[in-house]
LUMLUMTOR-477384 format. One record per residue (C-alpha): residue in one letter; residue number from 1; x, y, z. Coordinates in pm, whole numbers. Each point is the difference from the previous one (the first is absolute). Layout:
LUMLUMTOR-477384
  aa    i       X       Y       Z
   A  NUM       X       Y       Z
...
//
This chain:
LUMLUMTOR-477384
  aa    i       X       Y       Z
   X    1   16649   12513    7855
   X    2     -78    -136    -347
   X    3    -211    -281     151
   X    4    -199     251     206
   X    5     -55     215    -308
   X    6    -117    -308    -196
   X    7    -245     -95     275
   X    8    -133     354      -4
   X    9     -72     -34    -373
   X   10    -128    -360       4
   X   11    -241      40     291
   X   12    -232     252    -177
   X   13       7    -217    -308
   X   14    -110    -304     205
   X   15    -278     200     169
   X   16    -114     138    -335
   X   17       0    -345    -162
   X   18    -188    -152     295
   X   19    -260     279      -7
   X   20     -40     -35    -375
   X   21     -37    -379      31
   X   22    -261      26     274
   X   23    -187     276    -185
   X   24       6    -194    -325
   X   25    -126    -312     177
   X   26    -287     194     155
   X   27     -87     158    -335
   X   28      15    -336    -179
   X   29    -213    -164     269
   X   30    -257     279     -23
   X   31     -15      24    -379
   X   32     105    -350    -108
   X   33    -199    -156    -287
   X   34    -294    -199     133
   X   35    -243    -243    -143
   X   36    -336     164      60
   X   37    -274    -262      55
   X   38    -241     -12    -293
   X   39     240     163    -244
   X   40     131    -329    -141
   X   41    -134    -138    -328
   X   42    -258    -276      30
   X   43     139    -340     101
   X   44    -237    -142    -260
   X   45      -9     242    -295
   X   46    -299      -2    -237
   X   47      17    -233    -300
   X   48     -64     122    -352
   X   49    -143    -202    -288
   X   50     147     -16    -353
   X   51    -216     293    -107
   X   52     118     216     291
   X   53    -318     -31     208
   X   54      28     -77     369
   X   55     -82    -353     117
   X   56    -157      38     348
   X   57     129    -245     263
   X   58    -214    -289     127
   X   59      -5     -29     378
   X   60     -87    -295     226
   X   61    -339      28     170
   X   62     -64     -43     368
   X   63    -258    -255     100
   X   64    -350     140      35
   X   65    -142      86     341
   X   66    -236    -300     -25
   X   67     296    -230     -65
   X   68     185     147     297
   X   69    -300     -58     228
   X   70     -28    -359    -123
   X   71     363     -56      98
   X   72     -65     145     346
   X   73    -284    -247      47
   X   74     214    -296    -105
   X   75     247      74     280
   X   76    -277     -64     253
   X   77     -98    -334    -153
   X   78     249    -186     220
   X   79     127      58     349
   X   80     347     131      74
   X   81     254    -277      39
   X   82     286      73     238
   X   83     329    -152     -92
   X   84     -53      74    -370
   X   85     351      13    -145
   X   86     -81      35    -366
   X   87      12     364    -109
   X   88    -328     105    -159
   X   89      19     276    -257
   X   90    -244     197    -203
   X   91    -186    -177    -275
   X   92     119     265    -245
   X   93     353    -141      21
   X   94     -97    -365      49
   X   95     163    -233    -251
   X   96    -256    -268      86
   X   97    -232    -109     279
   X   98     159    -190     284
   X   99    -200    -221     234
   X  100      13      65     371
   X  101    -239    -177     234
   X  102    -229     -62    -296
   X  103     -18     366    -102
   X  104     159     217    -264
   X  105     216     298      90
   X  106    -294     234     -57
   X  107    -188    -186     277
   X  108     279      45     253
   X  109      -2     282     255
   X  110     175     317     -97
   X  111     342      73     144
   X  112    -119     349      93
   X  113    -338     173      18
   X  114      41     378       7
   X  115    -287     209     133
   X  116       6     348    -154
   X  117      61     117    -356
   X  118     161     336      67
   X  119     364      80     -76
   X  120     132    -224     278
   X  121    -228    -298     -64
   X  122      48       9    -378
   X  123     374      43      51
   X  124      12    -307     225
   X  125    -193    -200    -261
   X  126     248      98    -273
   X  127     302     -73     219
   X  128    -127    -343     105
   X  129    -113     -97    -351
   X  130     340      87    -148
   X  131     163    -225     261
   X  132    -198    -298    -128
   X  133    -260      -7     278
   X  134    -369     -66     -57
   X  135    -175     319     105
   X  136    -351     139      37
   X  137     -79     367      64
   X  138    -352     119      73
   X  139    -135     352      48
   X  140    -338      95     150
   X  141     -42     304    -224
   X  142     229      71    -295
   X  143     376      12     -41
   X  144     119     331     145
   X  145    -350      92     116
   X  146     127     131     334
   X  147     316     179     106
   X  148     202    -113    -302
   X  149    -202     220    -239
   X  150     -13     305     230
   X  151     367      82      40
   X  152     189     320     -83
   X  153     115    -179    -320
   X  154     367      35      99
   X  155     268    -270      -6
   X  156     237     155     249
   X  157     253     -60     271
   X  158    -142     273     219
   X  159     194     326      38
   X  160    -177      78     329
   X  161      85    -346     138
   X  162     366      68     -75
   X  163     -26     333     183
   X  164    -149    -177     302
   X  165     267    -269     -15
   X  166     271     267      25
   X  167    -154     222     266
   X  168    -132    -283     215
   X  169     298    -231     -64
   X  170    -253    -268     -91
   X  171     159    -296    -177
   X  172    -340    -154     -85
   X  173     -96     315    -190
   X  174     332     -13    -184
   X  175     -55    -365     -91
   X  176    -348      78    -130
   X  177     135     274    -229
   X  178     289    -214    -124
   X  179    -232    -294     -73
   X  180    -255     223    -174
   X  181     262     159    -226
   X  182     117    -343    -113
   X  183    -357    -113     -61
   X  184     -72     321    -192
   X  185     254    -103    -263
   X  186    -149    -352     -28
   X  187    -342     162     -36
   X  188     111     211    -294
   X  189     189    -288    -164
   X  190    -276    -263      15
   X  191    -288     228    -106
   X  192     139     294    -202
   X  193    -337      59    -166
   X  194    -178      53     331
   X  195     271     189     189
   X  196     236     281     -83
   X  197     242     241     161
   X  198    -135     338     109
   X  199     193     315      98
   X  200    -141     150     321
   X  201      66     360     100
   X  202      80     112     355
   X  203     -64     378       9
   X  204     250     197     211
   X  205    -166     288     184
   X  206     299     114     208
   X  207     365       2    -107
   X  208     107    -193     310
   X  209    -216    -293    -118
   X  210     211     -45    -315
   X  211     297    -183     158
   X  212    -234    -207     220
   X  213    -215    -116    -292
   X  214     308     -45    -220
   X  215     163    -233     254
   X  216    -327    -190      40
   X  217     -54     -59    -372
   X  218     367     -91     -55
   X  219     -17    -247     290
   X  220    -309    -147    -168
   X  221     193     -32    -328
   X  222     300    -154     175
   X  223    -213    -250     190
   X  224    -160    -117    -326
   X  225     347     -74    -143
   X  226     -15    -203    -320
   X  227    -380     -22      39
   X  228     -27     377     -42
   X  229    -190     156    -288
   X  230     140     351     -54
   X  231     198     235     222
   X  232    -174     280     185
   X  233      81     357    -103
   X  234     -50     363     103
   X  235    -217     254    -184
   X  236      24     376      35
   X  237    -320     194      62
   X  238     -48      82    -368
   X  239      59    -360    -108
   X  240    -231    -131     273
   X  241    -280     230    -115
   X  242      64     -96    -361
   X  243     -29    -370      87
   X  244    -301      52     233
   X  245    -165     330    -103
   X  246    -293     -52     237
   X  247     219      67     307
   X  248     -39     314     210
   X  249     286     228    -112
   X  250      66     181     329
   X  251      15    -329     188
   X  252     289    -158    -191
   X  253     374      73      -1
   X  254      88    -318    -191
   X  255     -75    -370      -5
   X  256     158    -343      13
   X  257    -120    -276    -229
   X  258      42    -367      84
   X  259    -129    -312    -174
   X  260    -241    -270     109
   X  261    -230    -240    -180
   X  262    -370      26     -83
   X  263    -239    -272    -109
   X  264    -357     -96     -85
   X  265     -73    -190     320
   X  266    -312    -205     -74
   X  267     114     -93    -351
   X  268     329    -111     155
   X  269    -193    -214     248
   X  270    -217    -157    -270
   X  271     312     -70    -209
   X  272     170    -175     293
   X  273    -308    -220      51
   X  274     -30     -81    -371
   X  275     372     -79     -24
   X  276     -40    -239     294
   X  277    -293    -163    -184
   X  278     214     -45    -312
   X  279     265    -169     213
   X  280    -263    -242     126
   X  281    -148     156     314
   X  282    -377     -38      49
   X  283    -111     361      39
   X  284    -366      88      64
   X  285    -166     329      95
   X  286    -344      55     157
   X  287      48    -316     207
   X  288     -72      42     370
   X  289     145    -198     292
   X  290    -283    -114     229
   X  291     205    -219     233
   X  292     334    -168      61
   X  293      38    -379      15
   X  294     216    -181     259
   X  295     106    -362      24
   X  296     -19    -227     305
   X  297     319     150     145
   X  298    -133     356     -21
   X  299     217      98    -296
   X  300    -149     193    -290
   X  301     -52    -212    -310
   X  302    -235     206    -217
   X  303    -279     254     -26
   X  304    -368      14     -88
   X  305     -84     254    -269
   X  306    -289     121    -213
   X  307     -21     172    -338
   X  308    -156     345      42
   X  309     -61      35    -375
   X  310    -264    -273      21
   X  311    -194     212     250
   X  312      10     298    -236
   X  313    -138    -226    -273
   X  314    -297     -87     222
   X  315     123    -350      86
   X  316      75    -151     337
   X  317     373      20      63
   X  318     131    -353      42
   X  319     249     -50     283
   X  320     291    -234     -59
   X  321     332     -84     164
   X  322     350      76    -124
   X  323     264    -229     147
   X  324     352     130      55
   X  325     309     -92     198
   X  326      55     360     104
   X  327    -215     314      18
   X  328     136     354     -31
   X  329    -199     301     117
   X  330      82     304    -217
   X  331    -318     204      39
   X  332     145     342      81
   X  333    -233     201     228
   X  334    -217    -311      47
   X  335     290    -204     138
   X  336    -140     -23     351
   X  337    -342    -124    -116
   X  338     165    -307    -158
   X  339     221     -49     305
   X  340    -310       3     221
   X  341    -165    -250    -232
   X  342     290    -226     100
   X  343      12     102     369
   X  344    -257     231     160
   X  345     233      89     290
   X  346     286     138    -208
   X  347     113     361      52
   X  348     -28     241    -291
   X  349     325      90    -176
   X  350    -119     251    -261
   X  351     -43     371      72
   X  352    -214     127    -290
   X  353      77     348    -128
   X  354    -201     201    -251
   X  355     176     163    -292
   X  356    -213     238    -210
   X  357     100     100    -354
   X  358    -168     235    -243
   X  359      21      26    -378
   X  360      24     341    -167
   X  361      16      96    -370
   X  362     335     -48    -170
   X  363      61     375     -29
   X  364      81      15     371
   X  365     344    -159     -53
   X  366     258     -51    -275
   X  367     -50    -322    -196
   X  368     341    -142      94
   X  369      86     135     345
   X  370    -144     -45     347
   X  371      38     204     317
   X  372      35     -84     367
   X  373     -76     235     287
   X  374     207    -148     287
   X  375    -155     214     272
   X  376    -370      75     -16
   X  377    -188     209     255
   X  378     -26    -296     238
   X  379     342    -153     -75
   X  380    -111    -267    -247
   X  381     123     -51    -355
   X  382    -211      64    -308
   X  383      69    -115    -356
   X  384    -118     174    -315
   X  385      54    -228    -300
   X  386     -97     -37    -367
   X  387    -189    -325     -56
   X  388    -187    -130    -304
   X  389     -40     350    -143
   X  390    -141     145     323
   X  391     159     113     327
   X  392     -10    -202     322
   X  393      39     173     336
   X  394      23    -154     345
   X  395      16    -143     248
   X  396    -148      25     346
   X  397      95    -239     277
   X  398    -246     -64     282
   X  399    -133    -297     200
   X  400    -315    -148    -148
   X  401    -250    -282      20
   X  402      20    -282    -254
   X  403    -269      -5    -268
   X  404     -36    -141    -351
   X  405     -15     328    -192
   X  406      92     290     229
   X  407    -105     349    -106
   X  408     226     305     -10
   X  409    -142     260     237
   X  410     -48     366     -91
   X  411     233     101     284
   X  412     289    -202    -146
   X  413     -71     121    -355
   X  414      -4     363     111
   X  415     324     -48     199
   X  416     179    -125    -312
   X  417    -140     289    -206
   X  418     110     246     269
   X  419     355    -138      -5
   X  420      10      20    -380
   X  421    -104     368      10
   X  422     300      65     223
   X  423     259     -68    -268
   X  424    -186      73    -326
   X  425      -4     345    -160
   X  426    -276     229     135
   X  427    -152      47    -347
   X  428     -86    -373      -4
   X  429    -341     -37     162
   X  430      11    -342     173
   X  431    -368     -97      18
   X  432    -195    -287     148
   X  433    -167     -34    -339
   X  434     333     -96    -157
   X  435      10    -325     200
   X  436     -85    -263    -260
   X  437      24    -297     237
   X  438      89     -58     363
   X  439      55    -322     188
   X  440     115    -136     332
   X  441     232    -299      22
   X  442      67    -196     317
   X  443     367     -61      69
   X  444      59    -326     192
   X  445     275     131     226
   X  446     161    -239     245
   X  447    -100     107     350
   X  448     271     143     221
   X  449    -124      20     362
   X  450     248     283      77
   X  451    -117     224    -285
   X  452    -220     297      93
   X  453    -136      57    -349
   X  454     -20    -197    -323
   X  455     221     247    -188
   X  456     301    -127     199
   X  457     -64    -361     -94
   X  458     247    -153    -243
   X  459    -135    -192    -298
   X  460     201    -309      99
   X  461    -157    -337     -64
   X  462     -53    -276     250
   X  463     -22    -377     -53
   X  464    -155    -210     275
   X  465    -119    -362      27
   X  466    -282    -111     229
   X  467      -8    -324     199
   X  468    -231    -153    -259
   X  469     235      95    -285
   X  470    -157     318    -143
   X  471     284     206    -149
   X  472     -82     372       0
   X  473     190     258    -204
   X  474    -108     350     105
   X  475     118     360     -33
   X  476     257     114    -253
   X  477     -59     223    -300
   X  478     -53     -33    -375
   X  479     366      44     -90
   X  480     110    -296     211
   X  481    -279    -243     -97
   X  482     248    -232    -177
   X  483     237     -18     299
   X  484    -296     -70     231
   X  485    -115    -281    -230
   X  486     348    -153     -11
   X  487      31      -1     379
   X  488    -350    -144      41
   X  489      72    -291    -236
   X  490     342     -55     161
   X  491    -179     -32     334
   X  492    -275    -225    -138
   X  493     227    -261    -163
   X  494     148    -146     323
   X  495    -314      75     201
   X  496    -220    -218    -224
   X  497     266    -246    -118
   X  498     -20     110    -364
   X  499     243     -96    -274
   X  500      86     246    -272
   X  501     156     -94    -332
   X  502      66     119    -353
   X  503    -306     113    -194
   X  504     -45    -216    -307
   X  505    -162     111    -325
   X  506      13     373      70
   X  507    -266     174    -211
   X  508     115     237    -272
   X  509    -146     304     171
   X  510     169     226    -257
   X  511    -203    -162    -278
   X  512     301    -148    -176
   X  513     254    -278      40
   X  514     275     228    -133
   X  515      63     168     336
   X  516      19    -181     331
   X  517     -76     178     326
   X  518     314     109     182
   X  519    -100    -176     321
   X  520     144    -350      61
   X  521    -292    -167     180
   X  522     204    -250     199
   X  523    -214     -19     314
   X  524     148     307     169
   X  525    -156     346      14
   X  526      43     168    -337
   X  527    -276     261       5
   X  528     257     280     -20
   X  529      60    -124    -356
   X  530    -342    -131    -103
   X  531    -151     254    -238
   X  532    -369      61      43
   X  533    -252     -64    -273
   X  534      32     272    -264
   X  535     364      89      72
   X  536     180    -212    -261
   X  537    -109     181    -315
   X  538     -32     347     151
   X  539     201     295    -120
   X  540     -62     375       0
   X  541     -64     -15    -375
   X  542    -244    -293       5
   X  543    -294     242     -28
   X  544     114      91    -353
   X  545     -38    -363    -111
   X  546    -354      -5     142
   X  547     -96     317    -186
   X  548     141    -132    -326
   X  549    -163    -342      31
   X  550    -341      78     152
   X  551     -55     366     -83
   X  552     -67     111     358
   X  553      51     350     139
   X  554     341     101     132
   X  555    -106      67     359
   X  556    -195    -328       5
   X  557     301    -192    -135
   X  558     230     153     261
   X  559    -248     -79     275
   X  560     -37    -362    -112
   X  561     374     -67     -14
   X  562      56     166     340
   X  563    -284    -199     160
   X  564      30    -340    -170
   X  565     352     -11    -149
   X  566      17    -246    -286
   X  567    -355    -118      84
   X  568    -114     325    -160
   X  569       1    -201    -325
   X  570    -281    -216     140
   X  571    -192     295     145
   X  572      10     186    -330
   X  573    -110    -312    -188
   X  574    -304     -27     231
   X  575    -104     359     -75
   X  576    -294      62    -229
   X  577      24     188    -332
   X  578    -103     364      25
   X  579    -144      20    -355
   X  580     210     316     -47
   X  581     295      75    -222
   X  582     209      53     316
   X  583      23    -137     258
   X  584     -76    -337    -156
   X  585     -36    -188     330
   X  586     -64      83     362
   X  587    -329     148     125
   X  588      57     208     312
   X  589    -208     -81     307
   X  590      52     362     112
   X  591      72     293    -234
   X  592     232     151     262
   X  593     244    -292      34
   X  594     175    -252    -230
   X  595    -179    -309     136
   X  596    -163    -206    -278
   X  597    -247    -285     -43
   X  598     272    -259     -66
   X  599     123      44     358
   X  600    -336    -112     137
   X  601       2    -315    -214
   X  602     363     -70      88
   X  603     -72      45     372
   X  604    -279    -260     -13
   X  605     176    -253    -225
   X  606     356      25     132
   X  607      -6     165     344
   X  608    -299    -156     181
   X  609    -203     325      22
   X  610    -344     -97     134
   X  611    -163     332      88
   X  612     -23     347    -152
   X  613     201     135     295
   X  614     279    -247     -81
   X  615      30     170    -339
   X  616     -60     363      96
   X  617     227      -2     306
   X  618     268    -268     -42
   X  619      37     -95    -372
   X  620     -43     354    -129
   X  621      49     276     259
   X  622    -295     217     -98
   X  623    -168     -12     343
   X  624     324     124     159
   X  625      50     273    -257
   X  626    -349     146     -23
   X  627    -301    -132     193
   X  628    -255     188    -212
   X  629     158    -123    -325
   X  630     -10    -354     138
   X  631    -371      39      69
   X  632     -59     120    -355
   X  633     199    -296    -140
   X  634    -185    -252     216
   X  635    -281     -83    -249
   X  636     255     -81    -272
   X  637     212    -216     232
   X  638    -301    -195     128
   X  639    -125     -66    -354
   X  640     342    -122    -118
   X  641      39    -229     301
   X  642    -356    -128     -40
   X  643      87    -113    -353
   X  644     310    -181     124
   X  645    -146    -155     317
   X  646    -362     -52    -117
   X  647    -155     217     271
   X  648    -376      27      19
   X  649    -189     321      86
   X  650      -5     -82     371
   X  651     378     -37      15
   X  652      49     321    -196
   X  653    -217     184     254
   X  654     207    -144     286
   X  655     317     119    -172
   X  656    -146     348     -39
   X  657     -92      34     368
   X  658     328    -141     132
   X  659     211     207    -239
   X  660    -172     327      94
   X  661      44     -87     368
   X  662     371     -62     -60
   X  663      41     327    -190
   X  664    -139     180     304
   X  665     315    -116     184
   X  666     207     148    -283
   X  667    -136     352      39
   X  668    -324     -10    -199
   X  669    -251     260     118
   X  670    -246    -130     261
   X  671    -296     112    -210
   X  672     104    -257    -265
   X  673     -51    -302     226
   X  674    -350     -58    -136
   X  675      78      92    -359
   X  676    -146    -231    -264
   X  677     143    -118    -328
   X  678    -258     211    -182
   X  679     121     308     192
   X  680     357     -64    -115
   X  681     -91     -67    -362
   X  682    -221     310     -19
   X  683     266     226     153
   X  684    -199      78     316
   X  685     272    -161     215
   X  686     231     291     -85
   X  687    -235     251     168
   X  688      63     128     354
   X  689    -197     207     246
   X  690     150     333     105
   X  691     177    -142     309
   X  692     157    -294    -184
   X  693      86     215    -300
   X  694     240     195     224
   X  695     154    -328     120
   X  696      23    -198    -323
   X  697     -26     234    -300
   X  698     329      58    -182
   X  699     -97     335    -153
   X  700    -173     320     104
   X  701    -367      52     -73
   X  702    -139      97    -241
   X  703     212     -99    -298
   X  704    -185     236    -237
   X  705    -102    -121    -342
   X  706       3     231    -301
   X  707    -366      64     -84
   X  708      44     -84    -368
   X  709     127    -350      97
   X  710    -306     -85     208
   X  711    -260    -239    -139
   X  712    -264     129     244
   X  713    -231     296     -38
   X  714     124     338     117
   X  715     -27      33     378
   X  716     -40    -376      61
   X  717     365    -104      29
   X  718     134      37     357
   X  719     357     -12    -133
   X  720     -46     335    -177
   X  721      57     320     190
   X  722    -118     302    -202
   X  723     228     226     204
   X  724     298    -227     -59
   X  725     286     125    -221
   X  726     -59    -312    -212
   X  727    -326     151    -129
   X  728      99     363     -46
//
């Protein structure tokens, strides 16, 4: 009887303790302290002199583009020798020249020649170089000139892919999400200045959606595990509207907020390429493949190339041969064109899909929170995200033809605007004139013969090797570029008989010998630990040091540190004096944005920028943020680059024409295609006819001027309305 009574008392205590333990564990897991990427102090803190002034760091320089091209040419000076057992390595880490068949190491064929300088190609170059291989990477246009600069700017696992994995019981979808969540953490760790975490709101329009979305976001958190950023959480209607006041009030009963990463895609791409160059890779942009070379057995042994910059300078582009033991095709949407250069009979493996994005003014979204609409009118997903002070919205997903600079169509732009109107408050007039830029990117999706539409295609990557030895890495997405590169190099090493080894004489990328990079470069893949150029000395307070040392404006200093990391010291040093009391340095190339003249000089001297588009689109992001502002900044950019690269008048005219043509693919009005430099400098380029004013003007007409402020005679100023309240 006593024992039964004891059990009756003990059992509730056990249940209570178990429930409390489980609940506490869940609470701790959800709200445990986490190390937020980018919040750590700089690995290399600034040094101060005896008088308290800051001593800027001194960074190693990459070899010039001309030096890189000279090294490419040396590889073709001798023929490839099979049976070579001595491991060649980059001349940057060479302790001395070794003789092999009467040649130096620089004259030997490369271990790998990578075709394509996008995220995947640059990532492969960095991976191979940090394994001690001798690597060359060439790009026909510029680093990130294609798909890699036209993304949604997210570093994400893919909430919708997880949903599909669950409902369709698709293990491949699950694997893709799991891999992407792991890579997201590496992304944020190796480049904290270029990537950051971003809360994204999921509006709840019906109460029954709350548990469904809650389970989905919690599953996303759980799947991320230790690679997670922050836990998702629920917001009541009032809190949701406080966080995102632009939302339609009668359409929201609450919201869930989850976390993903965001990044500056083309600057990330350029940084990967420049980091590879510092580790010894030969990296060259504006270098076109004109043919592949095969040996007597039919195996690939090199490629014929030509320098497109020479043609722009009015010279005949010299063709030369690059010799390599293995060739990797990482050309994104253009994958099949390189494969057919190797074998005309090969079947195509890429299903190109067009993704259109538009840029709206920053007042369309909160500065620190994005939004996802999981179910649009046609079942697709649309993102609405803060980016670089503006708002990015997209994307569409439709089959397309492959072209160099695809143009966003009016139908796609209007569809995105229509979807935005559906969840923004009715007093916000969403206008076509608010679209500052619009572009179309081509996603290189791996073709699935069973798929009925491209939206159902998974962004998995595919690695294939042809009979002649061409290794192709296709598909994938930005977030998983590093994993794709690792797998490609893993495949290439046995395929081409390469030997990896420890990297000797690692450059002090941080600019000091005090701090060593965390990555042990022992011949294995270490890119998950290799910090990109600019990451070592970055901290969230670095901008204060720049302001104190150089006297630059606060928004400019923040922009520089978030775009260049610790290399912001060099950019600021290259900026011209303003001849003002403040700011002391940094002349803006556009009054609307924090881009300054030092960035143009830095792009040419340290990042291989060769055209005005390279600067406007990929080194700064002005062309992506505001096509008209980019047009107005074009004269300044061309003049600065002409000083650096010694352009003559003919080359400057070529740059003008090609830049205006490119800006047309970024949403510039069609009437501006024939605009001249004089039109821009006189202000005429800002004028629109009545039809285009409705499409592109950001304000209603007329914006009346007070008569007393006019410098024209009475009745001659079209901006004065006598019946306007301004003049009564």
